[in-house]
FIDO-11687 format. One line per 8 residues: number of its first residue (from 1); their letters; for each residue z, y, x of C-alpha. Coordinates in steps of 0.02 Angstrom, whole numbers. Example, Ala and Ser with C-alpha at 12.3 -4.5 7.8 and 13.67 -1.06 7.14 Angstrom:
<rs>
1 = as = 390,-225,615  357,-53,684
</rs>
This chain:
<rs>
1 = mlmeklhd = -1431,1359,-617  -1369,1185,-567  -1526,1098,-626  -1633,1220,-530  -1539,1172,-371  -1557,990,-410  -1745,1010,-432  -1763,1103,-267
9 = atnsiwwk = -1653,985,-170  -1738,824,-220  -1920,889,-214  -1957,788,-371  -1971,807,-556  -1798,826,-634  -1798,665,-736  -1806,563,-573
17 = ilfavvvl = -1640,632,-516  -1508,495,-497  -1355,506,-607  -1228,461,-472  -1094,364,-565  -977,358,-417  -799,386,-470  -760,313,-307
25 = sfvasgva = -671,144,-293  -562,223,-161  -509,362,-280  -437,226,-391  -335,157,-250  -209,296,-250  -173,487,-255  -79,559,-106
33 = gymfasvd = -36,737,-61  -87,799,109  -23,680,241  -117,548,342  -279,578,429  -359,481,571  -514,493,680  -593,331,732
41 = tsaakvng = -760,280,805  -892,258,672  -941,112,572  -1097,210,530  -1167,385,539  -1267,468,402  -1362,621,459  -1240,634,601
49 = eeisqqtf = -1088,625,486  -969,485,530  -908,346,414  -752,297,513  -706,117,552  -538,156,467  -624,201,306  -730,45,316
57 = leqynqey = -581,-68,351  -476,11,213  -616,-25,87  -647,-199,154  -460,-246,149  -449,-175,-33  -598,-276,-91  -539,-431,1
65 = qrfseqlg = -371,-416,-81  -450,-386,-251  -553,-546,-236  -401,-643,-182  -305,-589,-338  -450,-620,-452  -491,-793,-386  -314,-848,-346
73 = aqfaavad = -308,-1020,-259  -497,-1037,-269  -517,-887,-152  -483,-996,1  -645,-1091,-38  -750,-936,-4  -638,-832,111  -695,-911,268
81 = spefvngl = -879,-924,217  -995,-822,330  -1103,-786,176  -952,-714,82  -886,-612,225  -1058,-543,277  -1103,-508,98  -943,-416,68
89 = rssildrl = -958,-319,230  -1136,-268,190  -1100,-214,12  -952,-106,67  -1051,-22,204  -1197,9,86  -1078,86,-44  -996,200,88
97 = idqellrq = -1167,256,149  -1218,294,-32  -1059,391,-58  -1089,494,104  -1267,528,49  -1206,594,-118  -1065,693,-39  -1195,779,75
105 = yaaelqld = -1306,805,-72  -1163,886,-172  -1125,999,-25  -1310,1050,-17  -1288,1102,-200  -1133,1198,-149  -1019,1098,-265  -831,1101,-219
113 = vsdsqiqq = -658,1074,-285  -513,1189,-256  -338,1140,-200  -270,1193,-371  -394,1076,-455  -337,934,-343  -152,973,-385  -191,982,-571
121 = aivtspif = -287,816,-561  -135,730,-480  1,796,-602  -109,755,-756  -165,582,-697  -100,447,-816  -65,331,-670  69,450,-606
129 = qkdgkfdn = 149,486,-775  302,412,-856  349,451,-1034  201,573,-1040  260,674,-889  217,674,-704  337,562,-608  354,597,-424
137 = vlyqqmls = 439,429,-387  295,340,-465  173,449,-368  260,418,-200  273,231,-235  87,219,-272  45,310,-113  156,195,-12
145 = tnglsgdr = 91,39,-98  -85,85,-53  -45,147,123  -106,319,82  -36,491,126  -55,648,28  -187,724,144  -293,562,142
153 = yaqylrqg = -279,544,-49  -320,727,-75  -476,702,35  -528,552,-70  -493,643,-233  -585,802,-176  -738,690,-138  -722,600,-300
161 = ltlqqlnd = -705,760,-407  -847,842,-313  -961,696,-352  -900,696,-530  -964,877,-544  -1132,810,-484  -1124,669,-608  -1082,783,-754
169 = giarsaft = -1222,909,-711  -1354,773,-704  -1284,684,-856  -1307,844,-957  -1486,854,-897  -1531,676,-956  -1591,649,-1128  -1683,525,-1237
177 = vpsqnara = -1801,564,-1379  -1710,532,-1545  -1866,467,-1632  -1900,345,-1489  -1719,289,-1492  -1725,259,-1677  -1884,156,-1661  -1807,57,-1519
185 = aqlffqqr = -1656,21,-1628  -1767,-37,-1770  -1853,-163,-1657  -1699,-219,-1560  -1603,-257,-1722  -1753,-309,-1823  -1717,-453,-1940  -1842,-591,-1963
193 = dvrlaefp = -1825,-726,-2104  -1891,-893,-2042  -1887,-1076,-2084  -1914,-1211,-1959  -2004,-1375,-1986  -1952,-1498,-1848  -2070,-1624,-1772  -1957,-1747,-1670
201 = laatvaqq = -2020,-1814,-1512  -1918,-1977,-1494  -2034,-2088,-1595  -2188,-2028,-1506  -2108,-2043,-1334  -2066,-2223,-1371  -2251,-2259,-1409  -2315,-2189,-1243
209 = qvneeeis = -2366,-2294,-1100  -2373,-2253,-913  -2446,-2362,-776  -2391,-2391,-595  -2528,-2274,-531  -2465,-2127,-635  -2285,-2157,-580  -2331,-2175,-397
217 = ayynanka = -2442,-2015,-398  -2305,-1915,-478  -2176,-1982,-354  -2286,-1942,-201  -2321,-1764,-267  -2140,-1723,-307  -2036,-1816,-180  -1924,-1664,-148
225 = afavpelv = -1867,-1681,-328  -1790,-1849,-289  -1683,-1794,-140  -1511,-1866,-150  -1370,-1761,-69  -1235,-1832,40  -1095,-1898,-73  -915,-1938,-47
233 = kvqyldlt = -778,-2010,-154  -603,-1947,-111  -420,-1984,-134  -296,-1844,-109  -120,-1779,-120  -92,-1607,-195  68,-1532,-114  124,-1374,-203
241 = qqaaeknv = 272,-1259,-214  288,-1307,-392  315,-1489,-349  445,-1439,-218  532,-1315,-336  584,-1455,-453  733,-1494,-339  789,-1314,-317
249 = kvtdveia = 937,-1235,-406  1015,-1068,-376  1193,-1033,-431  1279,-869,-478  1393,-892,-324  1241,-896,-210  1167,-743,-296  1331,-646,-276
257 = qyyqdnka = 1346,-698,-93  1172,-642,-55  1202,-473,-139  1356,-443,-32  1270,-501,132  1118,-389,94  1195,-245,2  1104,-118,109
265 = qymtqhla = 940,-175,28  1006,-121,-137  1050,56,-85  950,186,-179  942,363,-109  895,527,-192  782,602,-58  690,763,-21
273 = hiqlpteq = 576,805,121  479,946,205  312,891,272  230,984,413  63,950,503  124,985,681  283,947,784  292,1134,829
281 = eaqavyad = 295,1191,646  421,1050,607  535,1105,745  524,1287,683  577,1239,508  716,1125,580  781,1276,673  786,1376,514
289 = lqkgesfa = 887,1235,430  1007,1237,574  1033,1421,541  1087,1380,365  929,1418,265  900,1326,105  810,1158,117  730,1181,-53
297 = alaklyss = 672,1358,-13  593,1307,152  509,1156,67  430,1269,-66  376,1390,73  315,1272,208  290,1092,152  108,1030,158
305 = dkisgang = 153,906,23  114,1024,-119  177,917,-258  354,887,-192  356,1058,-108  341,1143,-276  502,1053,-325  597,1097,-170
313 = gdldwvva = 539,942,-78  619,825,-210  563,642,-200  687,582,-334  775,413,-316  695,296,-190  729,115,-154  679,5,-6
321 = gmmppqfe = 494,-24,13  432,135,-76  410,239,79  333,208,250  453,111,369  484,254,492  524,371,342  646,242,268
329 = aaarelka = 728,203,436  769,386,463  838,408,286  954,254,305  1037,339,453  1087,488,347  1232,516,225  1228,616,65
337 = geysqpvk = 1198,802,106  1128,771,280  948,801,344  857,724,488  766,796,638  577,795,618  510,617,600  335,573,640
345 = vdnayhii = 246,467,506  66,436,544  -7,611,577  124,719,493  307,766,529  444,752,398  617,828,388  709,708,268
353 = kvedekfl = 864,753,167  979,635,71  1034,726,-85  1139,579,-152  1151,390,-134  1218,240,-232  1208,49,-242  1111,-38,-376
361 = pleqvknd = 1232,-146,-473  1228,-334,-455  1179,-361,-637  1027,-249,-615  958,-349,-467  1024,-519,-511  856,-587,-573  767,-519,-417
369 = iaaklrse = 890,-602,-306  881,-765,-398  692,-764,-382  700,-727,-200  825,-866,-166  723,-988,-271  569,-943,-173  661,-962,-5
377 = lsakefya = 734,-1127,-51  571,-1195,-126  483,-1148,35  603,-1251,133  583,-1396,10  398,-1380,19  389,-1385,212  509,-1533,212
385 = mekqanek = 396,-1622,82  242,-1582,179  317,-1644,343  374,-1809,266  204,-1836,185  116,-1795,351  220,-1920,448  184,-2058,325
393 = afeqpdsl = -2,-2017,316  -7,-2035,503  96,-2192,512  -2,-2282,380  -179,-2212,395  -258,-2348,280  -178,-2277,122  -99,-2126,45
401 = qaaaqaag = 27,-2225,-54  171,-2210,71  138,-2023,91  134,-1999,-99  301,-2086,-118  378,-1982,22  318,-1821,-64  359,-1872,-242
409 = vtvqetgd = 178,-1847,-297  40,-1961,-355  -123,-2009,-269  -272,-1936,-360  -456,-1991,-346  -618,-1911,-381  -789,-1982,-423  -938,-1963,-307
417 = fsrndipa = -979,-1781,-272  -1087,-1678,-152  -1063,-1510,-64  -1144,-1429,-216  -1021,-1493,-345  -853,-1494,-261  -708,-1534,-382  -603,-1377,-416
425 = alnygnvv = -447,-1458,-342  -539,-1486,-174  -646,-1331,-171  -579,-1246,-14  -687,-1207,136  -572,-1301,262  -555,-1453,147  -744,-1460,118
433 = salfdsel = -769,-1453,310  -645,-1591,338  -729,-1704,204  -912,-1677,262  -903,-1620,444  -770,-1719,528  -718,-1897,576  -641,-1911,405
441 = tqggtnse = -814,-1916,326  -844,-2100,374  -683,-2148,289  -540,-2260,346  -410,-2129,391  -300,-1994,314  -307,-1808,354  -164,-1701,411
449 = ainvgdqh = -99,-1586,280  -232,-1449,257  -164,-1279,209  -257,-1208,63  -140,-1069,10  37,-1002,11  147,-1161,4  -4,-1266,-47
457 = slivrvve = -85,-1403,55  -193,-1559,29  -194,-1725,119  -364,-1810,93  -456,-1971,134  -637,-2021,102  -641,-2192,13  -828,-2199,1
465 = hkpegvkt = -971,-2108,91  -1157,-2105,48  -1277,-2018,168  -1410,-1899,102  -1585,-1962,77  -1725,-1980,-46  -1728,-2099,-188  -1857,-2239,-162
473 = ldeakdei = -1998,-2261,-283  -1909,-2407,-359  -1748,-2302,-384  -1845,-2163,-463  -1962,-2265,-563  -1874,-2267,-735  -1833,-2081,-720  -2019,-2037,-682
481 = aqylkqqk = -2078,-2153,-821  -1970,-2068,-948  -2023,-1894,-893  -2205,-1936,-902  -2187,-2014,-1075  -2091,-1855,-1130  -2238,-1743,-1067  -2370,-1850,-1153
489 = aekivlaq = -2273,-1853,-1316  -2243,-1665,-1312  -2427,-1632,-1290  -2476,-1742,-1435  -2343,-1679,-1554  -2375,-1496,-1509  -2559,-1521,-1551  -2512,-1598,-1716
497 = aekvaqal = -2397,-1454,-1759  -2529,-1329,-1710  -2651,-1406,-1836  -2517,-1400,-1969  -2482,-1214,-1933  -2668,-1180,-1939  -2679,-1264,-2111  -2530,-1175,-2177
505 = nqnsnaal = -2598,-1003,-2124  -2751,-1046,-2227  -2654,-1111,-2371  -2466,-1094,-2377  -2463,-1235,-2505  -2540,-1360,-2383  -2447,-1524,-2373  -2334,-1565,-2226
513 = pngikfge = -2346,-1733,-2135  -2234,-1869,-2208  -2054,-1851,-2160  -2076,-1666,-2106  -2002,-1527,-2210  -1945,-1345,-2184  -1760,-1316,-2167  -1655,-1182,-2247
521 = keqwvyae = -1704,-999,-2219  -1628,-927,-2060  -1612,-742,-2013  -1656,-704,-1831  -1608,-542,-1747  -1682,-510,-1574  -1522,-432,-1505  -1424,-592,-1546
529 = nkvpqlrd = -1521,-687,-1413  -1534,-856,-1505  -1626,-993,-1407  -1728,-865,-1301  -1885,-971,-1286  -1901,-993,-1475  -1842,-816,-1511  -1979,-743,-1404
537 = vifsmqkt = -2110,-842,-1503  -2035,-785,-1671  -2035,-605,-1620  -2217,-616,-1553  -2281,-674,-1722  -2387,-554,-1828  -2369,-542,-2017  -2515,-446,-2093
545 = sdkpayma = -2496,-487,-2276  -2367,-533,-2406  -2396,-716,-2369  -2294,-807,-2238  -2359,-829,-2061  -2351,-993,-1967  -2351,-1041,-1783  -2306,-1200,-1682
553 = akngdnsv = -2188,-1192,-1529  -2081,-1301,-1420  -1896,-1306,-1463  -1812,-1364,-1309  -1841,-1538,-1240  -1817,-1642,-1401  -1932,-1568,-1529  -2079,-1462,-1577
561 = vvielsni = -2066,-1344,-1729  -2179,-1255,-1849  -2108,-1082,-1885  -2130,-1002,-2055  -2107,-812,-2044  -2082,-745,-2222  -2007,-572,-2203  -1978,-436,-2073
569 = kdgaldge = -1851,-298,-2097  -1826,-160,-1969  -1652,-138,-1902  -1553,-1,-1984  -1398,72,-1896  -1275,194,-1969  -1240,358,-1882  -1097,290,-1774
577 = qlqafnaq = -1194,132,-1728  -1350,232,-1683  -1246,347,-1578  -1178,204,-1481  -1351,131,-1460  -1412,294,-1397  -1275,301,-1272  -1324,128,-1208
585 = ltqaqqae = -1503,187,-1186  -1447,345,-1099  -1339,242,-979  -1485,126,-941  -1594,281,-907  -1460,356,-795  -1444,193,-698  -1628,202,-659
593 = lqqallqa = -1608,383,-604  -1462,335,-495  -1563,212,-401  -1711,334,-386  -1603,472,-311  -1517,357,-186  -1684,288,-134  -1746,463,-106
601 = lrakakie = -1593,514,-10  -1603,360,100  -1783,389,134  -1750,562,207  -1583,516,294  -1549,461,471  -1433,312,455  -1359,234,612
609 = inqqflaq = -1261,71,593  -1130,27,727  -1186,-154,749  -1064,-182,891  -916,-138,780  -979,-249,638  -1008,-390,760  -829,-376,823
617 = ee = -768,-390,642  -857,-560,620
</rs>
């Protein structure tokens, strides 16, 4: 039944249906009950359905943060790049449009997910389990960390599970022919026994002659190949938190004092809540509480947070930072046994109850406090170090030595480099701009401290600058001569090798030239991807008899070889290996189907991009 609907909906033969592998990235970002929703102007519209600016920005910020965490300090080098920002923005919007197209397609097929399925998915999700059981504290913490509410997460989860139904249905419809798969495996893992006879080029290259006319003609025809980029040589100071932290020590006395001064931070409360969608409903439940009705009973009856509601609103023990600020602020005003008036958090109302409260002991938080104090003190040390280095760099602009002494670091120096091969230590967008696009480029002065990360800055100076240009004929002459000699030698040696291969194909006992011999037998497998250029020649060779086959080929830039192919053995996979290979082929087929479906859906869709909004984000 499902496949009939798929066929009708796409107006195409079934095997062109896209397998929509979209377990949405936003589903992975958290699972929340039924809490925060928002309506914004659109970032785009797909067949009249809005993709909100909020959804776009959430996705953008998540991806931006993911890149930041993956690239670490190097992220600053690309973060301000228009190419990176525009590329990220475009890819996210395309993904959201694809997701909306698939959502509409799933709705057309009448695929849906019930509330009970969503609840079951939440309580059985491994990311919310502790010791094999659903953990409400972990659940709430994950929601808070990702800025999600129950309602918003449920919305994401519903979309993801609905699309997964679509994925599963199409996946079941896809198949590959076992006999074709087996033959593909035989070829892909085919083993070929070869020996290589190497014909070195070096001696022949040395014998070649090129004249001035040849060199000049090549230079004039290929001037672009001799372009020389702008180059700089740089000295710099690398000012880091680690360098500043060497002078930082935290004592037990300081830790204990901080604990006493900030004890409220280490209060943990056992909380419960009743969540309502409107203020009117929240006030009605609050009135029932005032009449003495059971908090737990009302939570089970009325709370729109179905997960905690089923447990009488219980949120378990909560520490600072786990819940939204408005929620935590209201809870801090309560004593054990008290409940709050309705508190608005985003688009829902909460009645909060403190079941119990206690302070975390010093020993439990000692390491956290020590790390916090060390971070604070090292930050002060860093900014003091940076200030001193800045002052000396300004006072003595002809050198970085005084600034280095003030900061307690050493002056480091690079070789020549261009915009295309920035040393990793300097590969930050603002540093590159300072080196190539400011008064620093011409040399003779120090930069100010350039921030490249959290408590990380660089002071740079250009010690040598070479403008971009094109090598003169005289500068390029030797390079061209060597290249032309190489080309001539390769042509000569390849012709020699082809004659040898032809002779061997006629008589496998034919003599090889002096100094040339076949090496040890090697086993080549196509899937192993050895030297692609040579591999492709080896697997293009035909062997029609019991005798070896021979062929000449280039083997990189340094030699020509004659290949002896003595044996071909089709690949053989056991049951488990063949099953894995079949799965790979199926995935490849499904990927093609995915693209086909999305192209078909896009072709029929009316897609409107809010260019004004995107321009504002630049």
